C-alpha positions as CSV (number, residue, x, y, z in Angstrom):
1,M,91.8,-219.5,-105.5
2,E,94.3,-217.3,-107.0
3,E,92.4,-214.2,-107.2
4,N,91.2,-214.4,-103.7
5,N,95.0,-214.0,-102.8
6,Q,95.3,-211.2,-105.0
7,T,91.9,-209.3,-104.0
8,P,93.3,-208.3,-100.5
9,K,97.2,-207.6,-101.6
10,G,95.7,-204.9,-103.8
11,N,93.5,-203.2,-101.3
12,N,96.6,-203.0,-98.8
13,E,98.4,-201.3,-101.4
14,Q,95.8,-198.7,-102.0
15,D,95.2,-197.5,-98.4
16,N,99.0,-197.2,-98.1
17,L,99.1,-194.2,-100.8
18,E,96.0,-193.0,-99.4
19,E,97.7,-192.7,-95.6
20,R,100.9,-191.4,-97.4
21,A,98.7,-188.9,-99.4
22,I,97.4,-188.1,-96.1
23,K,100.9,-187.6,-94.5
24,R,101.6,-185.6,-97.0
25,I,98.9,-182.6,-97.2
26,K,99.3,-182.6,-93.1
27,E,102.4,-182.0,-93.4
28,R,102.2,-179.4,-96.2
29,K,99.9,-177.8,-94.1
30,E,102.1,-177.8,-90.7
31,R,104.9,-176.6,-92.8
32,K,102.3,-173.9,-94.5
33,K,100.8,-172.8,-90.6
34,K,104.7,-172.8,-88.9
35,N,106.1,-170.3,-92.2
36,R,103.3,-168.0,-91.3
37,H,104.2,-168.1,-87.7
38,E,107.6,-167.1,-88.5
39,Y,106.9,-164.9,-91.0
40,E,104.8,-163.3,-88.5
41,K,106.9,-162.9,-86.1
42,K,109.3,-161.5,-88.3
43,R,107.4,-158.8,-89.7
44,V,107.2,-158.1,-85.5
45,I,111.0,-158.6,-84.8
46,V,112.4,-156.9,-87.8
47,P,111.1,-153.3,-87.6
48,S,111.8,-153.7,-83.9
49,V,115.3,-154.4,-84.4
50,T,115.6,-151.4,-87.1
51,A,113.9,-149.1,-85.1
52,I,116.1,-150.1,-82.1
53,F,118.9,-150.0,-84.5
54,L,117.9,-146.3,-85.9
55,I,117.4,-145.1,-82.5
56,I,121.3,-146.3,-81.5
57,V,122.5,-144.7,-84.3
58,G,120.9,-141.3,-83.9
59,I,122.1,-141.4,-79.7
60,I,125.5,-142.0,-81.4
61,A,125.6,-139.1,-84.2
62,A,123.7,-136.9,-82.3
63,I,126.5,-137.3,-79.4
64,H,129.5,-137.4,-82.1
65,S,128.1,-134.1,-83.6
66,T,128.3,-132.5,-80.2
67,Y,131.8,-133.4,-79.6
68,Y,133.1,-133.6,-83.3
69,Q,132.6,-132.0,-86.7
70,S,133.6,-133.5,-90.0
71,T,133.4,-132.6,-93.6
72,D,134.6,-133.9,-96.6
73,D,134.7,-131.2,-98.6
74,A,138.9,-130.5,-97.4
75,F,141.7,-130.9,-99.5
76,V,145.1,-130.7,-99.4
77,E,146.9,-127.2,-99.8
78,G,150.3,-125.6,-100.4
79,R,152.0,-123.0,-102.3
80,L,152.8,-123.2,-105.8
81,I,155.6,-120.8,-106.9
82,T,155.7,-120.2,-110.5
83,V,159.3,-119.1,-111.7
84,A,159.6,-117.0,-114.7
85,P,162.3,-115.0,-116.2
86,R,163.0,-111.4,-116.0
87,V,164.7,-110.8,-119.6
88,S,164.0,-112.4,-122.3
89,G,166.3,-114.7,-124.5
90,P,167.5,-118.1,-125.6
91,V,167.8,-121.0,-123.0
92,V,171.2,-122.1,-123.0
93,K,171.1,-124.5,-120.0
94,L,168.0,-126.7,-118.1
95,L,169.5,-127.9,-115.3
96,V,166.6,-129.2,-114.1
97,D,163.3,-131.7,-114.7
98,D,160.1,-132.4,-113.8
99,N,159.7,-134.0,-110.1
100,D,163.8,-132.8,-109.4
101,E,164.4,-131.6,-105.7
102,V,165.4,-128.3,-105.6
103,K,167.0,-126.1,-102.7
104,A,166.7,-122.1,-102.0
105,G,169.7,-120.8,-104.6
106,D,170.0,-123.7,-107.1
107,L,170.4,-123.0,-110.6
108,L,167.7,-123.7,-112.7
109,V,167.8,-122.4,-116.3
110,E,170.6,-119.7,-117.8
111,I,169.7,-117.5,-120.8
112,D,172.2,-116.4,-122.9
113,P,174.5,-113.3,-121.8
114,K,176.0,-112.6,-124.4
115,D,173.6,-109.5,-125.7
116,Y,173.3,-108.3,-121.5
117,E,177.7,-108.5,-121.6
118,V,177.8,-106.3,-124.4
119,K,175.4,-103.8,-123.0
120,L,176.8,-103.8,-119.8
121,H,180.2,-102.8,-121.6
122,Q,178.3,-99.7,-123.3
123,A,177.3,-98.8,-120.4
124,E,180.6,-98.7,-118.6
125,A,182.3,-97.0,-121.2
126,K,179.9,-94.4,-121.3
127,L,180.5,-93.7,-117.5
128,A,183.7,-93.5,-118.0
129,Q,183.9,-91.3,-120.5
130,A,180.9,-89.0,-118.4
131,K,183.5,-89.6,-115.5
132,A,186.5,-88.4,-117.7
133,Q,184.9,-85.2,-118.5
134,L,184.0,-84.5,-114.9
135,D,187.4,-84.7,-114.1
136,V,188.0,-81.9,-116.9
137,T,185.3,-80.0,-115.7
138,E,187.2,-79.7,-111.8
139,S,190.4,-79.2,-113.6
140,D,188.5,-76.3,-114.9
141,I,186.9,-75.1,-112.1
142,D,190.0,-75.2,-110.3
143,K,191.8,-72.3,-113.1
144,T,188.5,-70.3,-112.6
145,T,188.7,-70.2,-109.0
146,S,192.0,-69.2,-109.6
147,N,191.6,-66.9,-112.0
148,V,188.5,-65.5,-110.0
149,S,190.8,-65.0,-106.8
150,E,193.9,-63.2,-109.1
151,A,190.5,-61.0,-110.5
152,V,189.2,-60.2,-106.9
153,E,192.9,-59.1,-106.0
154,D,193.2,-56.9,-109.1
155,V,189.7,-55.3,-108.3
156,N,190.7,-54.9,-104.6
157,S,194.0,-53.0,-105.7
158,T,192.5,-50.7,-108.5
159,R,190.2,-49.4,-106.4
160,S,192.9,-48.7,-103.5
161,K,194.8,-46.7,-106.6
162,L,191.2,-45.2,-107.5
163,E,190.6,-43.7,-104.0
164,F,194.5,-42.5,-103.9
165,A,193.8,-40.9,-107.2
166,Q,190.0,-39.8,-106.2
167,K,191.8,-37.6,-102.8
168,D,194.9,-36.6,-104.8
169,H,192.5,-35.2,-107.1
170,K,190.5,-33.2,-104.7
171,R,193.7,-31.9,-103.1
172,Y,195.1,-30.8,-106.4
173,N,191.9,-29.4,-107.4
174,D,191.6,-27.1,-103.8
175,M,195.4,-26.2,-104.3
176,Y,195.0,-25.1,-108.2
177,K,192.1,-22.8,-106.9
178,A,193.9,-21.6,-104.3
179,G,196.3,-21.0,-106.9
180,I,199.5,-23.0,-104.8
181,V,200.1,-25.1,-106.9
182,S,200.6,-25.2,-111.5
183,K,198.0,-25.9,-113.9
184,Q,200.1,-28.9,-115.0
185,D,200.3,-30.4,-111.7
186,Y,196.6,-30.3,-111.7
187,D,195.9,-31.8,-115.1
188,K,198.6,-34.4,-114.1
189,A,196.5,-35.6,-111.0
190,K,193.2,-35.5,-112.8
191,K,195.1,-37.8,-115.1
192,E,196.1,-40.3,-112.6
193,L,192.4,-40.2,-111.8
194,E,191.4,-41.3,-115.4
195,V,193.5,-44.0,-115.2
196,S,192.7,-44.9,-112.0
197,Q,189.3,-45.4,-112.9
198,A,189.8,-47.3,-116.3
199,N,192.1,-49.7,-115.0
200,H,189.4,-50.2,-111.9
201,K,186.8,-50.6,-114.3
202,S,188.6,-53.0,-116.5
203,A,189.6,-55.1,-113.2
204,T,185.8,-54.9,-112.5
205,E,184.6,-56.6,-115.8
206,K,187.7,-59.3,-115.4
207,S,186.3,-60.4,-112.1
208,N,182.8,-60.3,-113.4
209,A,183.9,-62.5,-116.3
210,A,185.9,-64.7,-114.1
211,K,182.9,-65.5,-112.0
212,F,180.1,-65.9,-114.9
213,N,182.8,-68.3,-116.4
214,L,183.0,-69.8,-113.1
215,E,179.3,-70.3,-112.1
216,S,178.9,-71.6,-116.2
217,T,182.2,-74.3,-115.1
218,K,180.2,-75.4,-112.0
219,A,176.7,-75.9,-113.8
220,K,178.6,-78.2,-117.1
221,S,180.2,-80.3,-113.6
222,E,176.7,-80.9,-112.4
223,A,175.3,-81.4,-115.3
224,V,178.0,-84.3,-115.9
225,Q,177.7,-85.5,-112.2
226,A,173.9,-85.8,-113.1
227,D,174.6,-87.4,-116.3
228,I,176.8,-89.9,-114.0
229,K,174.4,-90.7,-111.6
230,R,172.4,-91.5,-114.8
231,L,175.1,-93.7,-116.4
232,E,176.0,-95.3,-113.2
233,A,171.9,-96.5,-112.9
234,E,172.8,-97.7,-116.4
235,V,175.2,-99.8,-115.4
236,E,173.9,-101.1,-112.1
237,Q,170.3,-101.8,-114.3
238,A,172.5,-103.4,-117.3
239,K,174.2,-105.8,-114.4
240,L,171.2,-106.3,-113.3
241,D,169.8,-107.7,-116.7
242,L,173.0,-109.9,-116.6
243,S,172.5,-111.6,-113.5
244,Y,169.0,-112.3,-114.2
245,T,170.4,-114.4,-117.4
246,K,170.7,-117.1,-114.2
247,I,167.7,-118.1,-112.8
248,Y,167.8,-119.5,-109.5
249,A,165.1,-121.8,-107.0
250,P,163.4,-118.9,-104.9
251,Q,162.4,-121.8,-102.1
252,S,163.3,-125.4,-101.9
253,G,161.0,-127.6,-102.8
254,M,160.1,-130.1,-106.1
255,V,159.9,-129.1,-109.4
256,S,156.3,-129.4,-110.8
257,S,154.6,-128.2,-114.5
258,R,157.9,-127.8,-116.3
259,S,157.4,-126.5,-119.7
260,V,160.7,-124.4,-120.8
261,E,162.7,-126.4,-123.3
262,Q,166.9,-125.8,-123.8
263,G,166.9,-123.9,-126.7
264,N,163.6,-121.8,-126.5
265,Y,163.2,-118.5,-126.7
266,L,161.9,-116.9,-123.3
267,Q,160.1,-114.0,-123.0
268,V,159.5,-111.7,-119.9
269,G,156.8,-113.4,-117.2
270,Q,156.9,-116.9,-119.2
271,P,155.7,-119.4,-116.7
272,L,158.3,-122.3,-117.3
273,M,158.0,-123.8,-114.0
274,Q,156.2,-124.4,-110.3
275,I,158.1,-124.7,-107.5
276,V,156.0,-126.7,-104.8
277,P,157.4,-126.9,-101.0
278,K,157.2,-129.8,-98.6
279,Q,155.1,-127.0,-96.4
280,V,151.6,-128.0,-96.6
281,W,148.0,-128.0,-94.7
282,V,143.9,-128.5,-95.2
283,I,141.7,-126.1,-96.2
284,A,138.3,-127.7,-94.7
285,N,135.1,-125.9,-95.7
286,F,132.7,-126.2,-93.4
287,K,129.3,-125.5,-93.3
288,E,128.8,-122.4,-91.3
289,I,126.1,-124.1,-89.0
290,Q,129.3,-126.2,-88.1
291,L,131.4,-123.6,-86.8
292,T,129.2,-123.1,-83.6
293,N,132.0,-124.5,-81.0
294,M,134.8,-124.4,-83.0
295,K,138.0,-122.3,-82.4
296,P,141.8,-122.1,-83.0
297,H,144.3,-124.5,-82.1
298,Q,141.3,-127.6,-81.6
299,Q,142.1,-131.0,-82.2
300,V,141.9,-132.8,-85.5
301,S,142.3,-135.9,-87.0
302,I,142.7,-135.8,-90.6
303,K,142.2,-138.8,-92.7
304,I,143.4,-139.0,-96.5
305,D,142.1,-141.1,-98.8
306,T,145.8,-141.9,-100.1
307,Y,146.8,-143.5,-96.6
308,P,142.8,-145.1,-95.4
309,G,144.5,-146.7,-92.7
310,K,146.4,-143.8,-91.1
311,R,145.2,-141.0,-89.0
312,F,147.3,-137.9,-89.1
313,K,147.4,-135.6,-86.0
314,G,146.2,-131.8,-87.0
315,E,145.1,-128.7,-85.2
316,V,142.4,-125.9,-86.2
317,Q,145.1,-122.9,-87.0
318,S,142.1,-120.1,-88.6
319,I,139.1,-120.0,-89.4
320,Q,138.8,-117.7,-92.4
321,R,136.7,-114.0,-91.7
322,A,134.5,-114.3,-94.9
323,T,132.8,-118.2,-96.3
324,G,133.8,-119.4,-99.9
325,A,131.3,-117.1,-102.0
326,K,131.9,-114.0,-100.5
327,S,135.6,-114.9,-101.2
328,S,135.0,-115.3,-104.8
329,L,135.9,-113.3,-108.0
330,F,132.2,-113.7,-108.7
331,P,129.8,-113.6,-105.1
332,P,126.6,-113.9,-105.5
333,E,124.3,-111.0,-105.2
334,N,121.4,-111.9,-103.4
335,A,119.8,-108.2,-103.2
336,V,117.9,-108.9,-106.7
337,G,115.8,-111.2,-108.4
338,S,114.4,-114.2,-105.8
339,Y,116.3,-115.1,-103.3
340,V,117.3,-119.2,-101.7
341,K,118.8,-119.6,-98.4
342,I,121.7,-121.9,-99.2
343,V,124.1,-123.0,-96.3
344,Q,127.5,-121.4,-96.9
345,R,130.5,-122.6,-96.3
346,V,133.6,-121.5,-94.7
347,P,137.6,-122.0,-95.1
348,V,139.0,-123.5,-91.9
349,K,142.9,-123.3,-92.4
350,I,144.2,-127.0,-90.6
351,I,147.7,-127.7,-89.7
352,F,149.4,-130.8,-89.0
353,K,150.7,-131.6,-86.0
354,E,153.1,-134.4,-86.5
355,D,156.2,-135.1,-88.9
356,I,154.9,-136.3,-92.4
357,S,157.9,-136.0,-94.4
358,D,158.1,-139.8,-94.9
359,Y,154.7,-139.5,-96.8
360,N,153.8,-138.0,-100.2
361,I,151.4,-135.5,-99.1
362,V,150.6,-133.0,-101.7
363,P,148.6,-130.2,-102.7
364,G,145.3,-130.9,-104.3
365,M,144.5,-134.3,-101.9
366,S,141.0,-135.3,-100.6
367,V,141.4,-135.4,-97.0
368,V,138.4,-135.9,-94.3
369,P,139.0,-133.9,-91.3
370,K,137.6,-134.4,-87.8
371,V,137.6,-132.3,-85.6
372,K,137.0,-132.1,-81.6
373,V,135.6,-129.1,-80.5
374,K,134.3,-129.9,-77.3
């Protein structure tokens, strides 16, 4: 009895196992069928959605490129003013450091002025000596001018006496030949003529000597005057050299790249530091194909990497009249060898149209400008 009862129970368990196995097989088949259906569905939907997305993006990009032109080849630009000495000497005062803000006319560096003060005193002494010499020559000119006047008067006086003596001698000569006067009277008239001739000759020679002396004195005065002009120029140059010992800020801005220290011996033209003014702008190198509709005064949106959440307002100021390659020190020579066409870039100057004094925008920063061309 016990064996008969156990046999059906074992068969039931086996049947249950088989049913569960069959059920699991059916479930796997259904899952595979469902996954295959979903996969086939995705194979159709995903490419379609991707294509539609790319088409929309393409249309947006085309419309955007029609109205806007942008480039990432753009940088903030500004003036970098190099400060250099105009005279040599040791630095006795250094009044600024890197990143100090200065105003135009502020004293930056002072060179030892002692040598230049001595040179100025020497030049002024030479000038004073030349002016004193000029006073002497001017006095000599006055004296020689007076001597010339006296000599001319003597010449005129002796000429009058000579003319009278010549007439008197002719009259006595005629009377002597006619027997009217004695030989003694004739000899007396002849002697007076000879004396008048000698006096006139002597007065003429003295007059000529006085005139020559006057011309010589005038020439000496002109030479002294020329020397004075030269010395005055030397004094002015010495004053300039002395003033150059103090180096002032040529413009307002911020000190950068300072390379001088107190005690350094400076040479003429040696770079000491740079002054970077606050005024900055953007130089954007657009491709030549982007310039078709670009022109001055168009509005620009400027994105600066330093301020990613800010868009600055700008304006196209000018477009360079040559490509960047043509403006370089070594422009390409395409007339020889094999030629490969390369899209050229043209620098475009963009200015800021808003107050940027609250932002630290300095030359060299990367920017992305977007120009509204239509």
